[in-house]
mmCIF file of the N, C-alpha and C atoms, coordinates in Angstrom:
data_MODEL
# 
_entry.id   MODEL 
# 
loop_
_atom_site.group_PDB 
_atom_site.id 
_atom_site.type_symbol 
_atom_site.label_atom_id 
_atom_site.label_alt_id 
_atom_site.label_comp_id 
_atom_site.label_asym_id 
_atom_site.label_entity_id 
_atom_site.label_seq_id 
_atom_site.pdbx_PDB_ins_code 
_atom_site.Cartn_x 
_atom_site.Cartn_y 
_atom_site.Cartn_z 
_atom_site.occupancy 
_atom_site.B_iso_or_equiv 
_atom_site.pdbx_formal_charge 
_atom_site.auth_seq_id 
_atom_site.auth_comp_id 
_atom_site.auth_asym_id 
_atom_site.auth_atom_id 
_atom_site.pdbx_PDB_model_num 
ATOM 1   N N  . MET A 1 1  ? -141.094 117.236 83.949  1.00 0.00 ? 1  MET A N  1 
ATOM 2   C CA . MET A 1 1  ? -140.230 116.142 84.364  1.00 0.00 ? 1  MET A CA 1 
ATOM 3   C C  . MET A 1 1  ? -140.623 114.901 83.578  1.00 0.00 ? 1  MET A C  1 
ATOM 4   N N  . THR A 1 2  ? -139.637 114.272 83.026  1.00 0.00 ? 2  THR A N  1 
ATOM 5   C CA . THR A 1 2  ? -139.881 113.082 82.217  1.00 0.00 ? 2  THR A CA 1 
ATOM 6   C C  . THR A 1 2  ? -139.797 111.821 83.076  1.00 0.00 ? 2  THR A C  1 
ATOM 7   N N  . ASN A 1 3  ? -140.225 110.738 82.485  1.00 0.00 ? 3  ASN A N  1 
ATOM 8   C CA . ASN A 1 3  ? -140.150 109.463 83.193  1.00 0.00 ? 3  ASN A CA 1 
ATOM 9   C C  . ASN A 1 3  ? -138.713 109.076 83.491  1.00 0.00 ? 3  ASN A C  1 
ATOM 10  N N  . SER A 1 4  ? -137.790 109.433 82.609  1.00 0.00 ? 4  SER A N  1 
ATOM 11  C CA . SER A 1 4  ? -136.388 109.090 82.862  1.00 0.00 ? 4  SER A CA 1 
ATOM 12  C C  . SER A 1 4  ? -135.853 109.859 84.070  1.00 0.00 ? 4  SER A C  1 
ATOM 13  N N  . ASP A 1 5  ? -136.314 111.110 84.267  1.00 0.00 ? 5  ASP A N  1 
ATOM 14  C CA . ASP A 1 5  ? -135.914 111.870 85.456  1.00 0.00 ? 5  ASP A CA 1 
ATOM 15  C C  . ASP A 1 5  ? -136.422 111.197 86.719  1.00 0.00 ? 5  ASP A C  1 
ATOM 16  N N  . ILE A 1 6  ? -137.627 110.739 86.686  1.00 0.00 ? 6  ILE A N  1 
ATOM 17  C CA . ILE A 1 6  ? -138.204 110.056 87.839  1.00 0.00 ? 6  ILE A CA 1 
ATOM 18  C C  . ILE A 1 6  ? -137.452 108.751 88.118  1.00 0.00 ? 6  ILE A C  1 
ATOM 19  N N  . ASP A 1 7  ? -137.116 108.024 87.070  1.00 0.00 ? 7  ASP A N  1 
ATOM 20  C CA . ASP A 1 7  ? -136.352 106.784 87.229  1.00 0.00 ? 7  ASP A CA 1 
ATOM 21  C C  . ASP A 1 7  ? -134.993 107.043 87.868  1.00 0.00 ? 7  ASP A C  1 
ATOM 22  N N  . VAL A 1 8  ? -134.319 108.111 87.429  1.00 0.00 ? 8  VAL A N  1 
ATOM 23  C CA . VAL A 1 8  ? -133.004 108.442 87.983  1.00 0.00 ? 8  VAL A CA 1 
ATOM 24  C C  . VAL A 1 8  ? -133.142 108.811 89.452  1.00 0.00 ? 8  VAL A C  1 
ATOM 25  N N  . LYS A 1 9  ? -134.142 109.602 89.795  1.00 0.00 ? 9  LYS A N  1 
ATOM 26  C CA . LYS A 1 9  ? -134.360 109.986 91.196  1.00 0.00 ? 9  LYS A CA 1 
ATOM 27  C C  . LYS A 1 9  ? -134.638 108.748 92.051  1.00 0.00 ? 9  LYS A C  1 
ATOM 28  N N  . CYS A 1 10 ? -135.437 107.837 91.532  1.00 0.00 ? 10 CYS A N  1 
ATOM 29  C CA . CYS A 1 10 ? -135.759 106.617 92.276  1.00 0.00 ? 10 CYS A CA 1 
ATOM 30  C C  . CYS A 1 10 ? -134.526 105.750 92.484  1.00 0.00 ? 10 CYS A C  1 
ATOM 31  N N  . LYS A 1 11 ? -133.661 105.674 91.485  1.00 0.00 ? 11 LYS A N  1 
ATOM 32  C CA . LYS A 1 11 ? -132.432 104.891 91.624  1.00 0.00 ? 11 LYS A CA 1 
ATOM 33  C C  . LYS A 1 11 ? -131.523 105.485 92.693  1.00 0.00 ? 11 LYS A C  1 
ATOM 34  N N  . ILE A 1 12 ? -131.457 106.817 92.749  1.00 0.00 ? 12 ILE A N  1 
ATOM 35  C CA . ILE A 1 12 ? -130.632 107.481 93.757  1.00 0.00 ? 12 ILE A CA 1 
ATOM 36  C C  . ILE A 1 12 ? -131.150 107.170 95.153  1.00 0.00 ? 12 ILE A C  1 
ATOM 37  N N  . VAL A 1 13 ? -132.454 107.326 95.353  1.00 0.00 ? 13 VAL A N  1 
ATOM 38  C CA . VAL A 1 13 ? -133.053 107.075 96.672  1.00 0.00 ? 13 VAL A CA 1 
ATOM 39  C C  . VAL A 1 13 ? -132.944 105.595 97.027  1.00 0.00 ? 13 VAL A C  1 
ATOM 40  N N  . GLU A 1 14 ? -133.171 104.729 96.063  1.00 0.00 ? 14 GLU A N  1 
ATOM 41  C CA . GLU A 1 14 ? -133.071 103.285 96.304  1.00 0.00 ? 14 GLU A CA 1 
ATOM 42  C C  . GLU A 1 14 ? -131.666 102.907 96.765  1.00 0.00 ? 14 GLU A C  1 
ATOM 43  N N  . THR A 1 15 ? -130.652 103.505 96.162  1.00 0.00 ? 15 THR A N  1 
ATOM 44  C CA . THR A 1 15 ? -129.270 103.224 96.556  1.00 0.00 ? 15 THR A CA 1 
ATOM 45  C C  . THR A 1 15 ? -129.012 103.684 97.987  1.00 0.00 ? 15 THR A C  1 
ATOM 46  N N  . LEU A 1 16 ? -129.508 104.862 98.347  1.00 0.00 ? 16 LEU A N  1 
ATOM 47  C CA . LEU A 1 16 ? -129.325 105.363 99.711  1.00 0.00 ? 16 LEU A CA 1 
ATOM 48  C C  . LEU A 1 16 ? -130.007 104.457 100.734 1.00 0.00 ? 16 LEU A C  1 
ATOM 49  N N  . VAL A 1 17 ? -131.188 103.964 100.395 1.00 0.00 ? 17 VAL A N  1 
ATOM 50  C CA . VAL A 1 17 ? -131.923 103.099 101.319 1.00 0.00 ? 17 VAL A CA 1 
ATOM 51  C C  . VAL A 1 17 ? -131.239 101.732 101.436 1.00 0.00 ? 17 VAL A C  1 
ATOM 52  N N  . GLN A 1 18 ? -130.848 101.150 100.314 1.00 0.00 ? 18 GLN A N  1 
ATOM 53  C CA . GLN A 1 18 ? -130.241 99.819  100.346 1.00 0.00 ? 18 GLN A CA 1 
ATOM 54  C C  . GLN A 1 18 ? -128.897 99.810  101.059 1.00 0.00 ? 18 GLN A C  1 
ATOM 55  N N  . THR A 1 19 ? -128.128 100.888 100.936 1.00 0.00 ? 19 THR A N  1 
ATOM 56  C CA . THR A 1 19 ? -126.827 100.936 101.594 1.00 0.00 ? 19 THR A CA 1 
ATOM 57  C C  . THR A 1 19 ? -126.909 101.559 102.985 1.00 0.00 ? 19 THR A C  1 
ATOM 58  N N  . ARG A 1 20 ? -128.115 101.904 103.411 1.00 0.00 ? 20 ARG A N  1 
ATOM 59  C CA . ARG A 1 20 ? -128.389 102.427 104.758 1.00 0.00 ? 20 ARG A CA 1 
ATOM 60  C C  . ARG A 1 20 ? -127.554 103.660 105.096 1.00 0.00 ? 20 ARG A C  1 
ATOM 61  N N  . ILE A 1 21 ? -127.609 104.646 104.205 1.00 0.00 ? 21 ILE A N  1 
ATOM 62  C CA . ILE A 1 21 ? -126.889 105.898 104.422 1.00 0.00 ? 21 ILE A CA 1 
ATOM 63  C C  . ILE A 1 21 ? -127.833 106.850 105.154 1.00 0.00 ? 21 ILE A C  1 
ATOM 64  N N  . THR A 1 22 ? -127.931 106.701 106.455 1.00 0.00 ? 22 THR A N  1 
ATOM 65  C CA . THR A 1 22 ? -128.801 107.535 107.284 1.00 0.00 ? 22 THR A CA 1 
ATOM 66  C C  . THR A 1 22 ? -128.050 107.938 108.534 1.00 0.00 ? 22 THR A C  1 
ATOM 67  N N  . GLY A 1 23 ? -128.614 108.890 109.251 1.00 0.00 ? 23 GLY A N  1 
ATOM 68  C CA . GLY A 1 23 ? -128.028 109.298 110.520 1.00 0.00 ? 23 GLY A CA 1 
ATOM 69  C C  . GLY A 1 23 ? -126.631 109.842 110.370 1.00 0.00 ? 23 GLY A C  1 
ATOM 70  N N  . GLY A 1 24 ? -125.667 109.249 111.059 1.00 0.00 ? 24 GLY A N  1 
ATOM 71  C CA . GLY A 1 24 ? -124.293 109.716 111.027 1.00 0.00 ? 24 GLY A CA 1 
ATOM 72  C C  . GLY A 1 24 ? -123.515 109.251 109.816 1.00 0.00 ? 24 GLY A C  1 
ATOM 73  N N  . LYS A 1 25 ? -124.066 108.337 109.035 1.00 0.00 ? 25 LYS A N  1 
ATOM 74  C CA . LYS A 1 25 ? -123.374 107.862 107.844 1.00 0.00 ? 25 LYS A CA 1 
ATOM 75  C C  . LYS A 1 25 ? -123.585 108.846 106.702 1.00 0.00 ? 25 LYS A C  1 
ATOM 76  N N  . LYS A 1 26 ? -122.608 108.905 105.818 1.00 0.00 ? 26 LYS A N  1 
ATOM 77  C CA . LYS A 1 26 ? -122.707 109.790 104.671 1.00 0.00 ? 26 LYS A CA 1 
ATOM 78  C C  . LYS A 1 26 ? -122.023 109.147 103.487 1.00 0.00 ? 26 LYS A C  1 
ATOM 79  N N  . ILE A 1 27 ? -122.299 109.676 102.306 1.00 0.00 ? 27 ILE A N  1 
ATOM 80  C CA . ILE A 1 27 ? -121.675 109.187 101.084 1.00 0.00 ? 27 ILE A CA 1 
ATOM 81  C C  . ILE A 1 27 ? -121.416 110.394 100.198 1.00 0.00 ? 27 ILE A C  1 
ATOM 82  N N  . SER A 1 28 ? -120.317 110.371 99.487  1.00 0.00 ? 28 SER A N  1 
ATOM 83  C CA . SER A 1 28 ? -120.045 111.488 98.580  1.00 0.00 ? 28 SER A CA 1 
ATOM 84  C C  . SER A 1 28 ? -120.971 111.373 97.371  1.00 0.00 ? 28 SER A C  1 
ATOM 85  N N  . VAL A 1 29 ? -121.227 112.504 96.756  1.00 0.00 ? 29 VAL A N  1 
ATOM 86  C CA . VAL A 1 29 ? -122.104 112.527 95.591  1.00 0.00 ? 29 VAL A CA 1 
ATOM 87  C C  . VAL A 1 29 ? -121.512 111.675 94.474  1.00 0.00 ? 29 VAL A C  1 
ATOM 88  N N  . ASP A 1 30 ? -120.204 111.734 94.282  1.00 0.00 ? 30 ASP A N  1 
ATOM 89  C CA . ASP A 1 30 ? -119.561 110.932 93.235  1.00 0.00 ? 30 ASP A CA 1 
ATOM 90  C C  . ASP A 1 30 ? -119.760 109.440 93.463  1.00 0.00 ? 30 ASP A C  1 
ATOM 91  N N  . GLN A 1 31 ? -119.567 108.981 94.695  1.00 0.00 ? 31 GLN A N  1 
ATOM 92  C CA . GLN A 1 31 ? -119.773 107.563 94.999  1.00 0.00 ? 31 GLN A CA 1 
ATOM 93  C C  . GLN A 1 31 ? -121.228 107.171 94.806  1.00 0.00 ? 31 GLN A C  1 
ATOM 94  N N  . LEU A 1 32 ? -122.131 108.015 95.244  1.00 0.00 ? 32 LEU A N  1 
ATOM 95  C CA . LEU A 1 32 ? -123.555 107.727 95.102  1.00 0.00 ? 32 LEU A CA 1 
ATOM 96  C C  . LEU A 1 32 ? -123.927 107.560 93.641  1.00 0.00 ? 32 LEU A C  1 
ATOM 97  N N  . LEU A 1 33 ? -123.452 108.460 92.804  1.00 0.00 ? 33 LEU A N  1 
ATOM 98  C CA . LEU A 1 33 ? -123.774 108.377 91.385  1.00 0.00 ? 33 LEU A CA 1 
ATOM 99  C C  . LEU A 1 33 ? -123.128 107.160 90.734  1.00 0.00 ? 33 LEU A C  1 
ATOM 100 N N  . ASN A 1 34 ? -121.915 106.794 91.167  1.00 0.00 ? 34 ASN A N  1 
ATOM 101 C CA . ASN A 1 34 ? -121.265 105.598 90.622  1.00 0.00 ? 34 ASN A CA 1 
ATOM 102 C C  . ASN A 1 34 ? -122.040 104.329 90.973  1.00 0.00 ? 34 ASN A C  1 
ATOM 103 N N  . TYR A 1 35 ? -122.593 104.278 92.175  1.00 0.00 ? 35 TYR A N  1 
ATOM 104 C CA . TYR A 1 35 ? -123.349 103.102 92.613  1.00 0.00 ? 35 TYR A CA 1 
ATOM 105 C C  . TYR A 1 35 ? -124.739 103.035 91.998  1.00 0.00 ? 35 TYR A C  1 
ATOM 106 N N  . SER A 1 36 ? -125.362 104.186 91.747  1.00 0.00 ? 36 SER A N  1 
ATOM 107 C CA . SER A 1 36 ? -126.786 104.174 91.428  1.00 0.00 ? 36 SER A CA 1 
ATOM 108 C C  . SER A 1 36 ? -127.132 104.277 89.947  1.00 0.00 ? 36 SER A C  1 
ATOM 109 N N  . VAL A 1 37 ? -126.377 105.040 89.163  1.00 0.00 ? 37 VAL A N  1 
ATOM 110 C CA . VAL A 1 37 ? -126.771 105.252 87.764  1.00 0.00 ? 37 VAL A CA 1 
ATOM 111 C C  . VAL A 1 37 ? -125.627 104.906 86.818  1.00 0.00 ? 37 VAL A C  1 
ATOM 112 N N  . ARG A 1 38 ? -125.981 104.720 85.551  1.00 0.00 ? 38 ARG A N  1 
ATOM 113 C CA . ARG A 1 38 ? -124.974 104.467 84.531  1.00 0.00 ? 38 ARG A CA 1 
ATOM 114 C C  . ARG A 1 38 ? -124.139 105.726 84.308  1.00 0.00 ? 38 ARG A C  1 
ATOM 115 N N  . ASP A 1 39 ? -122.965 105.555 83.744  1.00 0.00 ? 39 ASP A N  1 
ATOM 116 C CA . ASP A 1 39 ? -122.094 106.695 83.473  1.00 0.00 ? 39 ASP A CA 1 
ATOM 117 C C  . ASP A 1 39 ? -122.752 107.703 82.537  1.00 0.00 ? 39 ASP A C  1 
ATOM 118 N N  . SER A 1 40 ? -123.544 107.240 81.603  1.00 0.00 ? 40 SER A N  1 
ATOM 119 C CA . SER A 1 40 ? -124.190 108.140 80.658  1.00 0.00 ? 40 SER A CA 1 
ATOM 120 C C  . SER A 1 40 ? -125.269 108.993 81.323  1.00 0.00 ? 40 SER A C  1 
ATOM 121 N N  . ASP A 1 41 ? -125.790 108.548 82.456  1.00 0.00 ? 41 ASP A N  1 
ATOM 122 C CA . ASP A 1 41 ? -126.820 109.303 83.178  1.00 0.00 ? 41 ASP A CA 1 
ATOM 123 C C  . ASP A 1 41 ? -126.262 110.105 84.348  1.00 0.00 ? 41 ASP A C  1 
ATOM 124 N N  . ALA A 1 42 ? -124.977 110.023 84.602  1.00 0.00 ? 42 ALA A N  1 
ATOM 125 C CA . ALA A 1 42 ? -124.393 110.645 85.791  1.00 0.00 ? 42 ALA A CA 1 
ATOM 126 C C  . ALA A 1 42 ? -124.529 112.162 85.783  1.00 0.00 ? 42 ALA A C  1 
ATOM 127 N N  . GLY A 1 43 ? -124.337 112.796 84.648  1.00 0.00 ? 43 GLY A N  1 
ATOM 128 C CA . GLY A 1 43 ? -124.462 114.253 84.576  1.00 0.00 ? 43 GLY A CA 1 
ATOM 129 C C  . GLY A 1 43 ? -125.873 114.710 84.873  1.00 0.00 ? 43 GLY A C  1 
ATOM 130 N N  . ARG A 1 44 ? -126.841 114.039 84.285  1.00 0.00 ? 44 ARG A N  1 
ATOM 131 C CA . ARG A 1 44 ? -128.247 114.383 84.536  1.00 0.00 ? 44 ARG A CA 1 
ATOM 132 C C  . ARG A 1 44 ? -128.606 114.101 85.992  1.00 0.00 ? 44 ARG A C  1 
ATOM 133 N N  . ALA A 1 45 ? -128.112 113.008 86.541  1.00 0.00 ? 45 ALA A N  1 
ATOM 134 C CA . ALA A 1 45 ? -128.399 112.664 87.933  1.00 0.00 ? 45 ALA A CA 1 
ATOM 135 C C  . ALA A 1 45 ? -127.817 113.706 88.883  1.00 0.00 ? 45 ALA A C  1 
ATOM 136 N N  . ARG A 1 46 ? -126.595 114.169 88.613  1.00 0.00 ? 46 ARG A N  1 
ATOM 137 C CA . ARG A 1 46 ? -125.974 115.200 89.456  1.00 0.00 ? 46 ARG A CA 1 
ATOM 138 C C  . ARG A 1 46 ? -126.795 116.490 89.413  1.00 0.00 ? 46 ARG A C  1 
ATOM 139 N N  . LYS A 1 47 ? -127.264 116.855 88.222  1.00 0.00 ? 47 LYS A N  1 
ATOM 140 C CA . LYS A 1 47 ? -128.075 118.066 88.074  1.00 0.00 ? 47 LYS A CA 1 
ATOM 141 C C  . LYS A 1 47 ? -129.392 117.928 88.840  1.00 0.00 ? 47 LYS A C  1 
ATOM 142 N N  . LEU A 1 48 ? -130.046 116.782 88.722  1.00 0.00 ? 48 LEU A N  1 
ATOM 143 C CA . LEU A 1 48 ? -131.294 116.554 89.450  1.00 0.00 ? 48 LEU A CA 1 
ATOM 144 C C  . LEU A 1 48 ? -131.063 116.587 90.959  1.00 0.00 ? 48 LEU A C  1 
ATOM 145 N N  . LEU A 1 49 ? -129.984 115.984 91.400  1.00 0.00 ? 49 LEU A N  1 
ATOM 146 C CA . LEU A 1 49 ? -129.677 115.937 92.830  1.00 0.00 ? 49 LEU A CA 1 
ATOM 147 C C  . LEU A 1 49 ? -129.421 117.331 93.381  1.00 0.00 ? 49 LEU A C  1 
ATOM 148 N N  . ASN A 1 50 ? -128.583 118.115 92.698  1.00 0.00 ? 50 ASN A N  1 
ATOM 149 C CA . ASN A 1 50 ? -128.203 119.431 93.193  1.00 0.00 ? 50 ASN A CA 1 
ATOM 150 C C  . ASN A 1 50 ? -129.261 120.502 92.979  1.00 0.00 ? 50 ASN A C  1 
ATOM 151 N N  . ASP A 1 51 ? -130.046 120.411 91.900  1.00 0.00 ? 51 ASP A N  1 
ATOM 152 C CA . ASP A 1 51 ? -131.011 121.462 91.581  1.00 0.00 ? 51 ASP A CA 1 
ATOM 153 C C  . ASP A 1 51 ? -132.414 121.196 92.102  1.00 0.00 ? 51 ASP A C  1 
ATOM 154 N N  . GLU A 1 52 ? -132.785 119.926 92.249  1.00 0.00 ? 52 GLU A N  1 
ATOM 155 C CA . GLU A 1 52 ? -134.155 119.618 92.648  1.00 0.00 ? 52 GLU A CA 1 
ATOM 156 C C  . GLU A 1 52 ? -134.257 118.866 93.969  1.00 0.00 ? 52 GLU A C  1 
ATOM 157 N N  . MET A 1 53 ? -133.532 117.768 94.079  1.00 0.00 ? 53 MET A N  1 
ATOM 158 C CA . MET A 1 53 ? -133.746 116.877 95.211  1.00 0.00 ? 53 MET A CA 1 
ATOM 159 C C  . MET A 1 53 ? -133.278 117.480 96.537  1.00 0.00 ? 53 MET A C  1 
ATOM 160 N N  . ILE A 1 54 ? -132.103 118.081 96.576  1.00 0.00 ? 54 ILE A N  1 
ATOM 161 C CA . ILE A 1 54 ? -131.590 118.632 97.831  1.00 0.00 ? 54 ILE A CA 1 
ATOM 162 C C  . ILE A 1 54 ? -132.289 119.948 98.200  1.00 0.00 ? 54 ILE A C  1 
ATOM 163 N N  . PRO A 1 55 ? -132.383 120.934 97.293  1.00 0.00 ? 55 PRO A N  1 
ATOM 164 C CA . PRO A 1 55 ? -133.027 122.197 97.689  1.00 0.00 ? 55 PRO A CA 1 
ATOM 165 C C  . PRO A 1 55 ? -134.507 122.053 98.053  1.00 0.00 ? 55 PRO A C  1 
ATOM 166 N N  . GLN A 1 56 ? -135.213 121.172 97.373  1.00 0.00 ? 56 GLN A N  1 
ATOM 167 C CA . GLN A 1 56 ? -136.641 120.989 97.631  1.00 0.00 ? 56 GLN A CA 1 
ATOM 168 C C  . GLN A 1 56 ? -136.910 119.929 98.684  1.00 0.00 ? 56 GLN A C  1 
ATOM 169 N N  . ASN A 1 57 ? -135.860 119.368 99.259  1.00 0.00 ? 57 ASN A N  1 
ATOM 170 C CA . ASN A 1 57 ? -135.940 118.337 100.299 1.00 0.00 ? 57 ASN A CA 1 
ATOM 171 C C  . ASN A 1 57 ? -136.781 117.139 99.848  1.00 0.00 ? 57 ASN A C  1 
ATOM 172 N N  . GLN A 1 58 ? -136.588 116.766 98.597  1.00 0.00 ? 58 GLN A N  1 
ATOM 173 C CA . GLN A 1 58 ? -137.296 115.601 98.077  1.00 0.00 ? 58 GLN A CA 1 
ATOM 174 C C  . GLN A 1 58 ? -136.658 114.344 98.639  1.00 0.00 ? 58 GLN A C  1 
ATOM 175 N N  . ALA A 1 59 ? -137.455 113.423 99.064  1.00 0.00 ? 59 ALA A N  1 
ATOM 176 C CA . ALA A 1 59 ? -137.020 112.134 99.605  1.00 0.00 ? 59 ALA A CA 1 
ATOM 177 C C  . ALA A 1 59 ? -136.125 112.300 100.823 1.00 0.00 ? 59 ALA A C  1 
ATOM 178 N N  . SER A 1 60 ? -136.191 113.455 101.465 1.00 0.00 ? 60 SER A N  1 
ATOM 179 C CA . SER A 1 60 ? -135.451 113.729 102.695 1.00 0.00 ? 60 SER A CA 1 
ATOM 180 C C  . SER A 1 60 ? -133.939 113.592 102.528 1.00 0.00 ? 60 SER A C  1 
ATOM 181 N N  . ILE A 1 61 ? -133.426 113.944 101.354 1.00 0.00 ? 61 ILE A N  1 
ATOM 182 C CA . ILE A 1 61 ? -131.982 113.929 101.114 1.00 0.00 ? 61 ILE A CA 1 
ATOM 183 C C  . ILE A 1 61 ? -131.416 115.263 101.557 1.00 0.00 ? 61 ILE A C  1 
ATOM 184 N N  . GLU A 1 62 ? -130.336 115.227 102.312 1.00 0.00 ? 62 GLU A N  1 
ATOM 185 C CA . GLU A 1 62 ? -129.738 116.463 102.805 1.00 0.00 ? 62 GLU A CA 1 
ATOM 186 C C  . GLU A 1 62 ? -128.226 116.421 102.633 1.00 0.00 ? 62 GLU A C  1 
ATOM 187 N N  . ARG A 1 63 ? -127.651 117.607 102.504 1.00 0.00 ? 63 ARG A N  1 
ATOM 188 C CA . ARG A 1 63 ? -126.196 117.735 102.455 1.00 0.00 ? 63 ARG A CA 1 
ATOM 189 C C  . ARG A 1 63 ? -125.648 117.506 103.856 1.00 0.00 ? 63 ARG A C  1 
ATOM 190 N N  . TYR A 1 64 ? -124.457 116.965 103.930 1.00 0.00 ? 64 TYR A N  1 
ATOM 191 C CA . TYR A 1 64 ? -123.827 116.693 105.213 1.00 0.00 ? 64 TYR A CA 1 
ATOM 192 C C  . TYR A 1 64 ? -122.374 117.113 105.109 1.00 0.00 ? 64 TYR A C  1 
ATOM 193 N N  . GLY A 1 65 ? -121.898 117.801 106.102 1.00 0.00 ? 65 GLY A N  1 
ATOM 194 C CA . GLY A 1 65 ? -120.533 118.309 106.057 1.00 0.00 ? 65 GLY A CA 1 
ATOM 195 C C  . GLY A 1 65 ? -120.548 119.737 105.551 1.00 0.00 ? 65 GLY A C  1 
ATOM 196 N N  . GLY A 1 66 ? -119.409 120.330 105.502 1.00 0.00 ? 66 GLY A N  1 
ATOM 197 C CA . GLY A 1 66 ? -119.353 121.708 105.052 1.00 0.00 ? 66 GLY A CA 1 
ATOM 198 C C  . GLY A 1 66 ? -118.215 121.935 104.089 1.00 0.00 ? 66 GLY A C  1 
ATOM 199 N N  . GLY A 1 67 ? -118.069 123.179 103.705 1.00 0.00 ? 67 GLY A N  1 
ATOM 200 C CA . GLY A 1 67 ? -116.982 123.539 102.821 1.00 0.00 ? 67 GLY A CA 1 
ATOM 201 C C  . GLY A 1 67 ? -117.160 122.953 101.441 1.00 0.00 ? 67 GLY A C  1 
ATOM 202 N N  . HIS A 1 68 ? -116.083 122.452 100.878 1.00 0.00 ? 68 HIS A N  1 
ATOM 203 C CA . HIS A 1 68 ? -116.097 121.942 99.524  1.00 0.00 ? 68 HIS A CA 1 
ATOM 204 C C  . HIS A 1 68 ? -116.568 120.485 99.421  1.00 0.00 ? 68 HIS A C  1 
ATOM 205 N N  . ARG A 1 69 ? -116.775 119.841 100.555 1.00 0.00 ? 69 ARG A N  1 
ATOM 206 C CA . ARG A 1 69 ? -117.191 118.435 100.535 1.00 0.00 ? 69 ARG A CA 1 
ATOM 207 C C  . ARG A 1 69 ? -118.620 118.318 100.012 1.00 0.00 ? 69 ARG A C  1 
ATOM 208 N N  . GLU A 1 70 ? -118.840 117.340 99.174  1.00 0.00 ? 70 GLU A N  1 
ATOM 209 C CA . GLU A 1 70 ? -120.171 117.082 98.645  1.00 0.00 ? 70 GLU A CA 1 
ATOM 210 C C  . GLU A 1 70 ? -120.651 115.742 99.175  1.00 0.00 ? 70 GLU A C  1 
ATOM 211 N N  . ASN A 1 71 ? -121.115 115.716 100.405 1.00 0.00 ? 71 ASN A N  1 
ATOM 212 C CA . ASN A 1 71 ? -121.630 114.497 101.022 1.00 0.00 ? 71 ASN A CA 1 
ATOM 213 C C  . ASN A 1 71 ? -123.136 114.635 101.191 1.00 0.00 ? 71 ASN A C  1 
ATOM 214 N N  . VAL A 1 72 ? -123.836 113.533 101.061 1.00 0.00 ? 72 VAL A N  1 
ATOM 215 C CA . VAL A 1 72 ? -125.280 113.511 101.251 1.00 0.00 ? 72 VAL A CA 1 
ATOM 216 C C  . VAL A 1 72 ? -125.661 112.336 102.140 1.00 0.00 ? 72 VAL A C  1 
ATOM 217 N N  . ARG A 1 73 ? -126.867 112.396 102.674 1.00 0.00 ? 73 ARG A N  1 
ATOM 218 C CA . ARG A 1 73 ? -127.425 111.313 103.462 1.00 0.00 ? 73 ARG A CA 1 
ATOM 219 C C  . ARG A 1 73 ? -128.939 111.482 103.494 1.00 0.00 ? 73 ARG A C  1 
ATOM 220 N N  . LEU A 1 74 ? -129.612 110.458 103.944 1.00 0.00 ? 74 LEU A N  1 
ATOM 221 C CA . LEU A 1 74 ? -131.059 110.547 104.168 1.00 0.00 ? 74 LEU A CA 1 
ATOM 222 C C  . LEU A 1 74 ? -131.277 111.151 105.535 1.00 0.00 ? 74 LEU A C  1 
ATOM 223 N N  . GLY A 1 75 ? -132.179 112.106 105.616 1.00 0.00 ? 75 GLY A N  1 
ATOM 224 C CA . GLY A 1 75 ? -132.444 112.798 106.883 1.00 0.00 ? 75 GLY A CA 1 
ATOM 225 C C  . GLY A 1 75 ? -133.283 111.998 107.817 1.00 0.00 ? 75 GLY A C  1 
# 
């Protein structure tokens, strides 16, 4: 993992904390990425979120909702 990966992960978590997306509140992955990272980093951020942060329960980020919806929140 490179420093840029860590920076992207920190920006994602920082955005969730600052906007208070916890409990019953949720945010779509697209909105989260638009708020937290530059457009050039969005693809890498989505990959990190879906492949590392959610499955490994890093920073207590969890999927919310079911089906085709891609919503996340802090657990």
